[in-house]
KEBA-517451 format. One record per residue (C-alpha): residue number from 1; y, z, x. Coordinates in steps of 0.2 Angstrom, whole numbers. Example, Ala and Ser with C-alpha at 12.3 -4.5 7.8 and 13.67 -1.06 7.14 Angstrom:
2
vogu; north; up; east
1; -22; 39; 62
2; -5; 36; 68
END
This chain:
58
vogu; north; up; east
1; 503; -90; 887
2; 515; -96; 874
3; 531; -106; 876
4; 546; -95; 871
5; 564; -101; 867
6; 576; -87; 872
7; 589; -84; 859
8; 598; -69; 865
9; 600; -60; 882
10; 607; -43; 888
11; 611; -40; 906
12; 603; -23; 910
13; 609; -22; 928
14; 614; -34; 943
15; 596; -40; 944
16; 588; -39; 927
17; 590; -47; 910
18; 582; -41; 893
19; 577; -57; 883
20; 573; -59; 865
21; 566; -76; 858
22; 554; -85; 847
23; 537; -94; 850
24; 534; -111; 843
25; 526; -103; 828
26; 541; -91; 826
27; 533; -75; 833
28; 547; -63; 840
29; 545; -60; 859
30; 554; -48; 871
31; 553; -49; 890
32; 563; -45; 906
33; 569; -58; 919
34; 578; -58; 935
35; 590; -72; 928
36; 599; -77; 912
37; 587; -89; 903
38; 597; -90; 887
39; 593; -106; 877
40; 579; -111; 888
41; 560; -112; 885
42; 549; -104; 897
43; 530; -99; 897
44; 527; -81; 893
45; 511; -71; 895
46; 509; -59; 881
47; 504; -42; 886
48; 505; -31; 870
49; 514; -29; 854
50; 525; -16; 846
51; 534; -14; 829
52; 547; -27; 833
53; 535; -41; 840
54; 527; -46; 856
55; 530; -40; 873
56; 528; -52; 887
57; 529; -56; 906
58; 538; -72; 912
END
């Protein structure tokens, strides 16, 4: 689990947001949430990685 600061969010539908952020050591992370978490720090469980960075679950 890593703390992530969410720097950009995109609304996918009425109940889902796609989030992009950085860990405290500047690793890029993507996740989905049921609310807008822009400019907030939340703990994220990292599940895998791809070419753009890490994929996590809030």
